[in-house]
C-alpha positions in Angstrom: 133.7 89.5 153.1 131.5 87.5 155.4 131.7 89.2 158.8 133.2 87.3 161.7 130.1 86.9 163.9 129.3 84.7 166.8 132.9 83.5 167.0 132.4 82.6 170.6 129.7 80.1 169.5 132.4 78.1 167.8 133.6 76.6 171.1 136.9 74.8 171.1 139.5 73.9 173.7 141.7 76.8 174.7 144.6 77.1 172.3 147.1 77.3 175.2 145.7 74.1 176.7 145.6 72.4 173.4 149.2 73.2 172.6 150.2 71.8 176.1 148.3 68.6 175.3 149.9 68.4 171.9 153.4 68.7 173.5 152.4 66.0 176.1 151.2 63.6 173.4 154.4 64.1 171.4 156.6 63.6 174.4 154.7 60.4 175.4 154.9 58.9 172.0 158.6 59.8 171.6 159.3 58.1 175.0 157.6 54.9 173.8 159.4 55.1 170.4 162.7 55.3 172.2 162.0 51.9 173.9 160.5 50.3 170.8 157.0 50.2 172.0 155.1 52.0 169.3 153.0 50.2 166.7 152.9 51.4 163.1 149.7 53.4 163.5 151.1 55.1 166.6 154.3 56.0 164.8 152.3 57.5 162.0 150.3 59.5 164.6 153.6 60.8 166.0 154.6 62.0 162.6 151.3 63.8 162.0 151.5 65.4 165.5 155.1 66.7 164.9 153.9 68.1 161.6 151.0 69.9 163.3 153.3 71.3 165.9 155.7 72.5 163.2 152.8 74.3 161.5 151.7 76.0 164.6 155.0 77.0 166.0 156.8 77.5 162.7 159.4 75.0 163.7 161.4 73.5 160.8 163.0 71.0 163.2 159.6 69.4 163.7 159.2 69.0 160.0 162.7 67.4 159.6 162.0 65.1 162.5 158.7 64.0 161.0 160.3 63.4 157.6 163.1 61.3 159.2 160.6 59.2 161.2 158.4 58.7 158.1 161.3 57.4 156.1 162.2 54.9 158.8 158.6 53.9 159.2 158.2 53.0 155.5 161.5 51.1 155.7 160.1 49.1 158.6 156.5 48.7 157.2 156.7 49.2 153.4 153.2 47.9 152.8 151.4 49.7 155.6 149.0 52.3 154.3 149.3 54.5 157.4 153.1 54.5 157.0 152.9 55.4 153.3 150.4 58.2 153.9 152.5 59.6 156.7 155.4 59.8 154.2 153.2 61.3 151.6 152.5 64.2 153.9 156.1 64.8 154.8 157.1 64.6 151.1 154.5 67.3 150.4 156.0 69.5 153.2 159.3 69.5 151.4 157.7 69.8 147.9 158.7 66.3 146.9 155.5 65.9 145.0 156.5 63.2 142.5 157.6 61.0 145.4 154.4 61.8 147.2 152.3 60.7 144.3 154.3 57.5 143.9 153.7 56.7 147.6 150.0 57.3 147.1 149.9 54.8 144.2 151.5 52.2 146.5 149.1 53.1 149.3 146.3 52.5 147.0 147.6 49.1 146.1 147.9 48.4 149.8 144.2 49.1 150.3 144.1 52.6 151.8 140.7 54.3 151.8 139.9 56.0 148.5 138.6 59.1 150.3 141.9 59.5 152.1 143.9 59.0 148.9 141.7 61.5 147.0 142.2 64.1 149.7 145.9 63.8 149.6 146.1 63.8 145.8 144.0 66.9 145.7 146.4 68.7 147.9 149.4 67.7 145.8 147.6 68.5 142.5 146.8 71.9 143.9 150.4 72.5 144.9 151.5 71.5 141.3 149.0 73.9 139.7 146.9 71.0 138.4 143.8 72.8 139.4 141.2 71.0 137.2 142.2 67.6 138.7 142.3 69.0 142.3 138.9 70.7 141.7 137.3 67.4 140.5 138.5 65.6 143.6 137.5 68.3 146.0 134.1 68.7 144.5 133.5 64.9 144.7 134.5 65.0 148.3 132.0 67.7 149.1 129.3 65.9 147.2 129.8 62.7 149.1 130.5 64.2 152.5 130.1 68.0 152.9 131.9 68.4 156.3 134.4 70.8 157.7 137.4 69.1 156.1 136.0 68.7 152.6 134.4 72.2 152.5 137.6 73.8 153.8 139.8 72.0 151.3 137.6 73.2 148.4 137.5 76.7 149.9 141.3 76.9 149.9 141.5 75.6 146.4 138.9 78.1 145.1 140.7 80.9 146.9 143.9 80.0 145.1 142.0 79.8 141.8 140.7 83.4 142.3 137.1 82.3 142.9 136.8 84.5 145.9 133.0 84.7 146.4 132.7 81.0 146.1 135.6 80.4 148.5 134.2 82.8 151.0 130.9 80.9 151.0 132.7 77.6 151.4 134.9 78.9 154.3 131.7 80.1 156.1 129.9 76.8 155.5 132.8 74.7 156.5 133.3 76.7 159.7 129.5 76.3 160.5 129.9 72.5 160.2 132.9 72.1 162.5 132.1 69.5 165.1 135.5 69.1 166.8 136.9 70.5 170.0 140.5 71.1 168.8 141.3 74.7 168.0 144.0 73.8 165.5 141.9 73.0 162.4 139.8 76.1 162.8 142.9 78.3 163.3 144.6 76.8 160.3 141.7 77.4 158.1 141.0 80.9 159.4 144.7 81.7 158.6 144.1 80.5 155.0 141.1 82.7 154.8 143.3 85.6 155.9 145.8 84.8 153.2 143.0 84.9 150.6 142.0 88.4 151.6 145.6 89.5 151.9 146.2 88.4 148.3 143.2 90.4 147.3 144.5 93.5 148.9 141.7 93.7 151.5 143.8 94.4 154.6 140.9 94.8 157.0 139.4 91.4 156.0 142.8 89.8 156.2 143.3 91.2 159.6 139.9 89.8 160.8 141.0 86.3 160.0 144.6 86.5 161.0 143.4 87.9 164.3 140.8 85.1 164.7 143.5 82.5 164.1 145.9 84.0 166.5 143.3 84.5 169.3 142.2 80.9 169.0 145.8 79.7 169.1 148.0 82.4 170.6 151.2 80.5 169.8 150.3 80.3 166.1 153.5 81.9 164.7 152.4 82.4 161.0 149.1 84.1 162.1 151.0 86.3 164.6 153.5 87.3 162.0 151.0 88.1 159.3 148.8 90.0 161.7 151.7 92.2 162.6 152.5 92.7 158.9 148.9 93.7 158.2 148.7 96.0 161.2 151.9 97.8 160.0 150.4 98.1 156.6 147.1 99.5 157.9 149.0 101.9 160.1 150.9 103.1 157.1 147.7 103.7 155.1 146.2 105.7 158.0 149.1 108.2 158.0 
């Protein structure tokens, strides 16, 4: 395992402040939506923000709200790429992968960016166990733009494929290339790194990354729960 060193050097906004800002963004967009003053792109943004809050807080109601908004958005703007992509992501949340791939085909016909389409397809192919197709897309993304998003996506895929050494290198390189200020992307990927080590039976390594995710975003429910589970397992081993 690559040690977690110089974590303080990866400076992001406080997780507490970031969550408060996320809540405020959602509240503001919901208020505008209620009076019919949101453009398609803003409605798609609201869907993505609700999904993010659902991921962090473990709130299924946010996922359900996002899915309902995505359905309505595509009804209102059936040929808007941002609307279709928002629904792709909510379909994926509920494992409606065939519907998600169909929406991606329509989004492609509507002119959505190939890099975005490929990233979404890779996620779905991975979920379906179509690893060769997902790998080709992820490797192409890294070759064309080796940034935090592409490296992290490939790391998660390689971890799922059992390519642990390669995944670990990619996680580290992706983390090194993070240029944002939001703590959420870092915490989400650190959590995935913890899952990789948990699956390998390395409880100490898993704990390192679950703890990193939970410290960066204290309200991150999945990280908190997995950290508690690993701590309990480690305590059992020590007795």
